[in-house]
VEXDREN-2710 file (C-alpha; in Angstrom, 1 decimal):
% VEXDREN-2710
k/r/px/py/pz
1/MET/57.7/166.9/104.8
2/GLY/60.0/168.9/107.1
3/GLN/63.0/167.5/109.0
4/GLN/61.1/167.4/112.3
5/GLU/58.1/165.6/110.8
6/ARG/60.4/163.2/108.9
7/SER/62.2/162.4/112.1
8/ALA/58.9/161.7/113.9
9/THR/57.9/159.4/111.1
10/GLY/61.2/157.5/111.3
11/GLU/60.7/157.0/115.1
12/THR/57.2/155.7/114.5
13/GLU/58.3/153.3/111.7
14/SER/61.2/152.1/113.9
15/ALA/58.8/151.4/116.8
16/VAL/56.7/149.3/114.4
17/LEU/59.7/147.2/113.6
18/THR/60.7/146.9/117.2
19/HIS/57.3/145.6/118.1
20/PHE/57.5/143.0/115.4
21/GLY/60.9/141.9/116.7
22/TYR/63.3/143.6/114.2
23/LYS/65.6/146.6/114.1
24/GLN/65.8/149.1/111.2
25/ASP/68.6/147.6/109.0
26/LEU/67.4/149.0/105.7
27/ARG/67.3/152.7/104.9
28/ARG/63.9/154.4/104.7
29/THR/63.8/156.7/101.6
30/LEU/60.8/155.6/99.5
31/ARG/57.8/158.0/99.4
32/PHE/54.4/157.4/97.9
33/PHE/55.2/158.0/94.3
34/ALA/58.3/155.7/94.4
35/LEU/56.1/152.9/95.9
36/PHE/53.4/153.6/93.3
37/GLY/56.1/153.5/90.6
38/ILE/57.3/150.1/91.9
39/SER/53.8/148.6/91.7
40/PHE/52.9/150.2/88.5
41/SER/56.1/149.3/86.7
42/VAL/56.1/145.7/87.9
43/ILE/52.6/145.3/86.5
44/SER/53.9/146.9/83.4
45/ILE/51.0/147.0/81.0
46/THR/53.5/147.8/78.2
47/THR/55.4/144.5/78.8
48/GLY/52.4/142.4/79.5
49/ILE/50.5/143.5/76.5
50/PHE/53.5/143.3/74.2
51/LEU/54.3/139.8/75.4
52/SER/50.9/138.2/75.5
53/TYR/48.7/140.1/73.0
54/ARG/49.6/137.6/70.3
55/VAL/48.4/134.7/72.4
56/ALA/45.1/136.4/73.1
57/LEU/44.6/137.2/69.4
58/ALA/45.6/133.7/68.2
59/ASN/43.3/131.9/70.6
60/PHE/40.2/134.0/70.9
61/GLY/40.6/136.9/68.4
62/PRO/40.4/140.6/69.0
63/ALA/37.4/140.3/71.3
64/SER/39.8/138.8/73.9
65/ILE/40.6/142.3/75.1
66/TRP/37.3/142.2/77.1
67/GLU/38.7/139.5/79.2
68/TRP/41.2/142.2/80.5
69/LEU/38.3/143.9/82.3
70/ALA/37.1/140.6/83.9
71/VAL/40.7/139.9/85.2
72/GLY/41.0/143.5/86.3
73/VAL/37.9/143.3/88.5
74/GLY/39.3/140.1/90.1
75/GLN/42.7/141.7/90.7
76/LEU/41.2/144.8/92.2
77/LEU/39.6/142.6/94.8
78/VAL/43.0/140.9/95.5
79/ALA/44.5/144.4/95.8
80/LEU/42.0/145.2/98.6
81/VAL/43.3/142.2/100.6
82/VAL/46.9/143.1/99.9
83/ALA/46.2/146.7/101.0
84/GLU/44.9/145.7/104.4
85/LEU/47.7/143.2/105.0
86/GLY/50.3/145.7/103.8
87/THR/49.0/148.4/106.2
88/ARG/48.7/146.1/109.3
89/ILE/52.0/144.1/108.8
90/PRO/54.3/146.6/106.9
91/LEU/57.4/144.3/106.8
92/ALA/59.9/143.2/104.2
93/GLY/59.0/139.7/103.1
94/TYR/55.4/140.7/102.5
95/ALA/53.5/137.4/101.7
96/TYR/55.8/135.3/103.9
97/GLN/55.4/137.7/106.8
98/TRP/51.6/137.9/106.5
99/SER/51.2/134.1/106.2
100/ALA/53.7/133.2/108.9
101/ARG/52.2/135.5/111.5
102/LEU/48.6/134.8/110.7
103/VAL/48.8/131.0/110.3
104/GLY/52.3/129.8/111.3
105/PRO/55.9/129.7/110.2
106/THR/55.5/126.4/108.3
107/TYR/52.7/127.9/106.2
108/GLY/54.7/131.1/105.8
109/TRP/57.7/129.1/104.5
110/TYR/55.7/127.6/101.6
111/VAL/54.1/131.0/100.7
112/GLY/57.5/132.7/100.9
113/PHE/59.0/129.9/98.7
114/PHE/56.3/130.5/96.0
115/GLY/57.2/134.2/96.2
116/LEU/60.8/133.4/95.5
117/LEU/59.8/131.0/92.7
118/TYR/57.7/133.7/91.0
119/MET/60.5/136.2/91.0
120/THR/63.1/133.6/89.8
121/VAL/61.0/132.2/86.9
122/GLY/60.0/135.6/85.6
123/GLY/63.4/137.2/86.1
124/GLY/64.8/136.9/82.5
125/ALA/61.8/135.7/80.6
126/ILE/60.7/139.1/79.5
127/PHE/64.1/140.1/77.9
128/LEU/64.8/136.6/76.6
129/LEU/61.5/136.4/74.7
130/VAL/60.9/140.0/73.7
131/GLY/63.1/142.7/75.2
132/THR/66.4/141.7/73.8
133/PRO/65.1/141.0/70.2
134/LEU/63.5/144.5/70.3
135/LEU/66.7/146.1/71.6
136/LEU/68.9/144.4/68.9
137/ALA/66.4/145.5/66.3
138/GLU/66.9/149.1/67.4
139/PHE/70.6/148.6/66.4
140/GLY/69.7/147.1/63.0
141/ILE/70.0/143.4/64.0
142/ASP/66.6/142.1/62.9
143/ASN/67.3/138.3/62.9
144/PRO/69.7/137.6/65.8
145/SER/70.8/134.1/66.6
146/GLY/69.4/132.5/69.7
147/HIS/72.9/132.5/71.3
148/LEU/73.2/136.2/70.8
149/VAL/69.8/136.9/72.3
150/LEU/70.7/134.8/75.3
151/ALA/74.1/136.4/75.8
152/VAL/72.7/140.0/75.6
153/THR/69.9/138.9/78.0
154/LEU/72.3/137.7/80.6
155/VAL/74.3/140.9/80.4
156/ILE/71.2/143.0/80.8
157/MET/70.1/140.9/83.8
158/LEU/73.3/141.9/85.6
159/VAL/72.5/145.6/85.5
160/PRO/69.5/145.5/87.9
161/ILE/71.6/143.6/90.4
162/VAL/74.2/146.3/90.3
163/LEU/71.7/149.1/90.6
164/ASN/70.0/147.5/93.6
165/VAL/73.4/146.8/95.3
166/VAL/74.3/150.4/95.1
167/SER/71.0/151.9/96.4
168/VAL/67.3/151.1/96.6
169/GLN/66.7/154.8/95.9
170/LEU/68.5/154.5/92.6
171/ALA/66.4/151.5/91.7
172/ALA/63.3/153.4/92.7
173/ARG/64.3/156.3/90.4
174/VAL/64.4/153.9/87.5
175/ASN/60.9/152.7/88.3
176/THR/59.6/156.2/88.8
177/THR/60.8/157.0/85.2
178/ALA/59.1/153.8/84.1
179/VAL/55.8/155.3/85.1
180/VAL/56.3/157.8/82.3
181/THR/57.5/155.3/79.8
182/GLU/54.6/153.0/80.6
183/ILE/52.0/155.7/80.0
184/VAL/53.7/157.1/76.9
185/GLY/54.8/153.7/75.5
186/THR/51.4/152.1/75.8
187/VAL/48.5/154.6/76.4
188/VAL/49.7/157.5/74.3
189/PHE/50.6/155.2/71.4
190/GLY/47.3/153.4/71.8
191/LEU/45.4/156.7/71.7
192/LEU/47.5/157.9/68.7
193/LEU/46.6/154.7/66.8
194/LEU/43.0/155.2/67.7
195/VAL/43.0/158.7/66.3
196/LEU/44.8/157.7/63.1
197/TRP/42.3/154.9/62.6
198/GLY/39.4/157.3/63.4
199/VAL/40.5/159.9/60.8
200/HIS/41.2/157.2/58.2
201/SER/44.8/158.2/57.7
202/LYS/45.3/154.8/56.1
203/PRO/43.0/152.2/54.7
204/SER/41.5/150.0/57.4
205/THR/39.8/146.7/56.7
206/TYR/37.7/146.6/59.9
207/GLY/35.4/148.9/61.7
208/ALA/34.6/149.1/65.5
209/GLY/33.1/145.6/65.1
210/ILE/36.6/144.1/65.3
211/LEU/36.3/144.6/69.1
212/LEU/33.7/141.7/69.0
213/ASN/35.6/139.5/66.6
214/THR/36.2/136.0/68.0
215/SER/38.0/134.5/65.0
216/GLY/40.5/132.7/67.2
217/THR/37.9/130.4/68.6
218/THR/37.9/128.3/65.4
219/HIS/41.0/126.5/66.6
220/ASN/39.8/125.1/69.9
221/PRO/36.6/124.8/72.0
222/VAL/35.4/128.2/73.2
223/TRP/36.2/127.6/76.9
224/TYR/39.8/126.5/76.0
225/SER/40.3/129.5/73.7
226/MET/39.0/131.9/76.5
227/VAL/41.4/130.4/79.0
228/LEU/44.4/130.8/76.8
229/ALA/43.4/134.3/75.8
230/GLY/43.0/135.2/79.5
231/ILE/46.7/135.1/79.8
232/LEU/46.6/138.7/78.4
233/GLY/45.3/140.0/81.8
234/MET/46.4/137.2/84.1
235/TYR/50.1/137.5/83.1
236/THR/50.0/141.3/83.2
237/LEU/47.9/142.4/86.1
238/VAL/50.0/140.8/88.8
239/GLY/53.0/141.7/90.9
240/PHE/51.6/144.9/92.4
241/GLU/52.0/143.4/95.9
242/LEU/55.8/143.7/95.6
243/ALA/55.6/147.3/96.8
244/ALA/54.7/145.8/100.2
245/ASP/58.0/143.9/100.1
246/LEU/59.8/147.3/100.4
247/ALA/57.7/148.5/103.3
248/GLU/60.7/148.7/105.6
249/GLU/62.3/151.2/103.2
250/ALA/59.1/153.3/102.9
251/LEU/58.2/156.5/104.7
252/ASP/54.8/156.3/106.3
253/ALA/54.5/152.7/105.1
254/ARG/51.1/152.1/106.7
255/ARG/49.5/154.8/104.6
256/ASN/51.6/154.7/101.4
257/VAL/51.9/151.0/100.7
258/PRO/48.1/150.4/100.4
259/ARG/47.6/153.6/98.4
260/ALA/50.4/152.6/96.0
261/VAL/48.9/149.2/95.5
262/LEU/45.4/150.3/94.9
263/PHE/46.3/153.2/92.6
264/ALA/48.7/151.0/90.6
265/VAL/46.1/148.3/90.0
266/GLY/43.2/150.6/89.2
267/GLY/45.3/152.8/86.9
268/SER/46.8/149.8/85.1
269/VAL/43.3/148.3/84.5
270/VAL/41.9/151.5/83.0
271/LEU/44.9/152.7/81.1
272/GLY/45.7/149.2/79.8
273/PHE/42.2/148.8/78.4
274/VAL/42.2/152.2/76.7
275/ALA/45.5/151.2/75.0
276/LEU/44.1/147.8/74.0
277/ILE/41.1/149.4/72.3
278/GLY/43.5/151.6/70.3
279/PHE/45.8/148.7/69.3
280/THR/42.9/146.5/68.4
281/VAL/40.9/148.8/66.1
282/ALA/44.1/149.7/64.4
283/ILE/44.8/146.1/63.4
284/PRO/45.5/146.2/59.6
285/SER/45.0/142.5/59.1
286/ILE/44.0/139.9/61.7
287/ARG/45.9/137.2/59.8
288/SER/49.1/139.2/59.6
289/VAL/49.2/140.1/63.3
290/GLU/48.3/136.5/64.4
291/SER/51.2/135.1/62.4
292/THR/53.9/137.2/64.1
293/ASN/55.4/137.1/67.6
294/LEU/55.2/140.9/67.9
295/PRO/51.8/142.0/66.7
296/LEU/52.0/145.4/68.3
297/LEU/55.1/146.1/66.3
298/VAL/53.4/145.1/63.0
299/ILE/50.4/147.4/63.9
300/ALA/52.7/150.3/64.8
301/GLN/54.8/149.9/61.6
302/TYR/51.6/150.1/59.5
303/TRP/50.3/153.3/60.9
304/LEU/53.5/155.2/62.0
305/PRO/56.7/156.4/60.4
306/SER/59.8/154.3/61.1
307/TRP/61.4/156.9/63.4
308/LEU/58.3/157.0/65.6
309/VAL/58.2/153.2/65.7
310/LYS/61.8/153.3/67.0
311/VAL/60.7/155.7/69.8
312/PHE/57.8/153.4/70.6
313/VAL/60.2/150.4/70.9
314/ALA/62.6/152.4/73.1
315/PHE/59.9/153.1/75.6
316/VAL/58.8/149.4/75.5
317/VAL/62.4/148.2/76.1
318/PHE/62.9/150.6/79.1
319/SER/59.6/149.5/80.6
320/MET/60.8/145.9/80.4
321/PHE/64.1/146.8/82.0
322/SER/62.4/148.5/84.9
323/ILE/60.6/145.2/85.7
324/GLY/64.0/143.6/86.1
325/VAL/65.1/146.4/88.5
326/VAL/62.0/146.2/90.8
327/GLY/62.0/142.4/90.6
328/ALA/65.6/142.2/91.8
329/ALA/64.8/144.7/94.6
330/ALA/61.8/142.7/95.8
331/GLN/63.5/139.4/95.5
332/GLY/66.4/140.6/97.6
333/ARG/64.1/141.8/100.3
334/LEU/62.1/138.6/100.4
335/VAL/65.4/136.6/100.7
336/PHE/66.6/139.0/103.4
337/ALA/63.3/138.6/105.4
338/LEU/63.4/134.8/105.2
339/ALA/67.0/134.7/106.2
340/ARG/66.8/137.0/109.2
341/ASP/64.2/134.6/110.6
342/ASN/66.6/131.7/109.9
343/MET/64.3/130.1/107.3
344/LEU/66.9/129.5/104.6
345/PRO/70.1/127.6/104.2
346/PHE/73.0/129.9/105.0
347/SER/70.6/132.4/106.5
348/ARG/73.5/134.2/108.3
349/PHE/74.9/135.3/105.0
350/PHE/71.7/136.1/103.2
351/SER/70.6/138.3/106.1
352/ARG/73.6/140.6/105.9
353/VAL/73.0/144.2/105.0
354/HIS/76.0/146.3/103.7
355/SER/76.9/149.0/106.2
356/ALA/77.4/151.7/103.5
357/THR/74.6/151.0/101.0
358/ARG/72.1/149.5/103.5
359/THR/71.1/146.9/100.9
360/PRO/71.1/143.1/101.2
361/VAL/74.0/142.5/98.9
362/VAL/74.5/138.8/99.4
363/ALA/70.8/138.1/98.8
364/LEU/70.8/140.3/95.7
365/VAL/73.9/138.7/94.1
366/VAL/73.3/135.0/94.8
367/PHE/69.6/135.0/93.8
368/GLY/70.5/137.2/90.7
369/VAL/72.8/134.3/89.7
370/ILE/70.0/131.8/90.3
371/ASP/67.7/133.9/88.1
372/ILE/70.3/133.8/85.3
373/LEU/70.6/130.0/85.6
374/PHE/66.8/129.7/85.4
375/THR/66.8/131.9/82.3
376/ILE/69.3/129.6/80.6
377/PHE/67.1/126.6/81.6
378/GLY/64.1/128.3/79.9
379/TYR/66.2/129.1/76.8
380/LEU/67.1/125.4/76.4
381/GLN/63.4/124.3/76.4
382/SER/61.6/123.7/73.1
383/ASN/59.0/126.4/73.9
384/SER/60.5/129.1/76.2
385/PHE/57.3/131.1/76.2
386/ASP/55.0/128.3/77.5
387/THR/57.7/127.3/80.0
388/LEU/58.5/130.7/81.5
389/VAL/55.4/132.8/80.9
390/GLY/53.0/129.9/81.9
391/ALA/54.8/129.4/85.2
392/THR/55.0/133.2/85.8
393/ALA/51.3/133.5/85.3
394/ILE/50.1/130.7/87.6
395/ILE/52.4/131.3/90.6
396/PRO/51.0/134.7/91.6
397/PHE/47.5/133.3/91.9
398/ILE/48.8/130.5/94.1
399/ILE/50.2/133.2/96.4
400/TYR/47.0/135.3/96.3
401/PHE/45.0/132.2/97.3
402/LEU/47.3/131.3/100.1
403/ILE/47.6/134.8/101.6
404/THR/43.8/135.2/101.4
405/VAL/43.3/132.0/103.3
406/ALA/45.7/133.3/106.0
407/TYR/43.8/136.7/106.0
408/ALA/40.5/134.8/106.5
409/PHE/42.0/132.7/109.2
410/LYS/43.0/135.6/111.5
411/ARG/41.1/138.5/110.1
412/GLY/39.8/139.4/113.6
413/ALA/43.3/139.7/115.1
414/LEU/44.2/142.4/112.5
415/ASP/41.6/144.7/114.0
416/ALA/43.7/145.3/117.0
417/ILE/46.7/146.5/114.9
418/PRO/46.9/150.1/113.7
419/GLY/46.5/150.7/110.0
420/ALA/45.5/153.3/107.5
421/PHE/43.2/151.0/105.4
422/THR/40.5/148.6/106.4
423/LEU/37.8/146.6/104.6
424/GLY/35.6/146.6/107.7
425/ARG/32.3/144.9/107.1
426/PHE/33.2/144.2/103.5
427/ALA/36.0/141.9/104.5
428/LYS/34.0/138.6/104.4
429/PRO/32.5/139.1/100.9
430/VAL/35.8/140.3/99.5
431/ILE/37.5/137.2/101.0
432/GLY/35.0/134.9/99.5
433/LEU/35.2/136.5/96.0
434/VAL/39.1/136.5/96.1
435/LEU/39.2/132.9/97.1
436/ALA/36.8/131.9/94.3
437/TRP/38.6/134.1/91.7
438/SER/42.1/133.0/92.5
439/ALA/41.1/129.3/92.7
440/ALA/39.4/129.7/89.3
441/ALA/42.5/131.3/87.9
442/ILE/44.8/128.5/89.2
443/VAL/42.6/125.8/87.6
444/SER/42.4/127.7/84.3
445/LEU/46.1/128.2/84.1
446/SER/46.8/124.5/85.0
447/LEU/44.5/122.8/82.4
448/PRO/45.9/123.9/79.0
449/SER/48.3/121.4/77.7
450/ALA/50.6/124.3/76.5
451/PHE/51.4/125.0/80.2
452/ARG/52.1/121.5/81.4
453/LEU/55.8/122.1/81.7
454/SER/55.1/125.2/83.8
455/ASP/52.9/123.0/86.0
456/GLY/55.8/120.6/86.3
457/ILE/58.1/123.5/87.5
458/VAL/55.6/124.3/90.2
459/VAL/55.4/120.7/91.4
460/VAL/59.1/120.1/91.3
461/SER/59.7/123.3/93.2
462/LEU/57.2/122.3/95.8
463/VAL/59.0/119.0/96.3
464/LEU/62.3/120.9/96.8
465/ALA/60.7/123.2/99.3
466/SER/59.3/120.2/101.2
467/LEU/62.7/118.5/101.3
468/TRP/64.3/121.5/102.9
469/TYR/61.4/121.8/105.4
470/PHE/61.6/118.1/106.5
471/LEU/65.3/117.8/106.5
472/ALA/66.3/120.9/108.4
473/LEU/63.7/123.7/108.8
474/ARG/61.2/121.7/110.8
475/ARG/63.9/121.1/113.5
476/ARG/64.8/124.8/113.5
477/LEU/61.1/125.8/114.0
478/ALA/60.6/123.2/116.8
479/SER/63.6/124.5/118.7
480/GLY/62.6/128.1/118.3
481/ALA/65.7/128.9/116.2
482/ALA/63.6/130.0/113.3
483/GLY/60.3/131.6/112.5
484/VAL/58.2/134.5/113.8
485/ALA/55.8/135.1/116.6
486/PRO/52.0/134.9/115.9
487/ILE/50.1/138.1/115.2
488/GLU/48.4/138.1/118.6
489/SER/51.8/138.7/120.3
490/TYR/52.1/142.0/118.4
491/ALA/48.5/143.0/119.0
492/GLU/48.9/142.6/122.8
493/ASP/52.0/144.9/123.0
END
């Protein structure tokens, strides 16, 4: 893109913000591949599979990988809704902005709050549960104490904050690199294991029939086992909408945000399933992998030399780190978006953008500290996995359900707004399928007793959001001191 074309694009993007009632505070630098890298790396098939593969095996057996495809179809439908909303309302604050403008500021507040909760709960869970133990193992510390794991996790959580304070472009480069580590660390290694299994480089107990093995269903009723095993896809194939949260820092956002979301989800579903087939057929012993917290590591150690296992682990750790980077970036933008509309306590401070870095420094730092505190809370629970991963899995589906309700409520108004992607006559059937899918996912992730504490986190958080609304925010909205204009006001300009 030449300088003149780039300048024209900037004027167009600024005009969009002006029509929505904002000025260009954030710096536009993100191109398509950077946005794709954000969506792809926050999905992180490497992290999701590494973290939840054991749960799927233990509860349904190796055949649980087929649930990945079912979840993938549902999430591709969600991605279609996100793509149209992202191209019509390309603003920081994504789900909050969509919901507030389509339904109303009160509705938008609750959707935005769930977005913040999702980013806060999942912030340190990945490193606390898997990333830090793997990193310490790379340095020869195989049985670290819980306190050491927590301490290293908290230090690691500070790095994404610093990167995002310095520059969103620097953070984007980390996530662009993560696209490579995701593909190499998961897909290439999965294919390598598939080849080694296929040429019988080592004795293998199972044939291709292991892909239909449901040994895990002996522990619970079949439906219960399937729900628990579904966490493999439902925990992993989410978060792709966070690219839309950086729309005000994207070049040609109307075109690049929906493309990034759709390519990231489609690519993750296909590549993740290919990797899962390779990992699953290479299982040396179902019992041995079910009894460990890191089954993929056990599988890799059986087939690969130790030096190559270390390379594999290094790619996994970097992929996990990249989630922290993009998560901090998206969280900071959502806080900034809520604050500039006066929806938060101390909004004047949270809406500040540093004059040199053009980043929302206060939002990044304060909510980074909140993420750290929540990670400590998760560490203190008797089962950190069920507490943090369970809550992280259900909250995105609550958001998907709520934004799809908003989309259905004012779908017609969106036709008057320019955009590079539209569902057209397919909008109604897609809306129906997404509402049914996301509702089913919410119910499924609420029922298992293992996730009761995560259900409690959602309920308590909803109570806190309601307290702020009734004690202060409602008065701000009634006086016109907070909130946004309805979507019709933009369509009429």
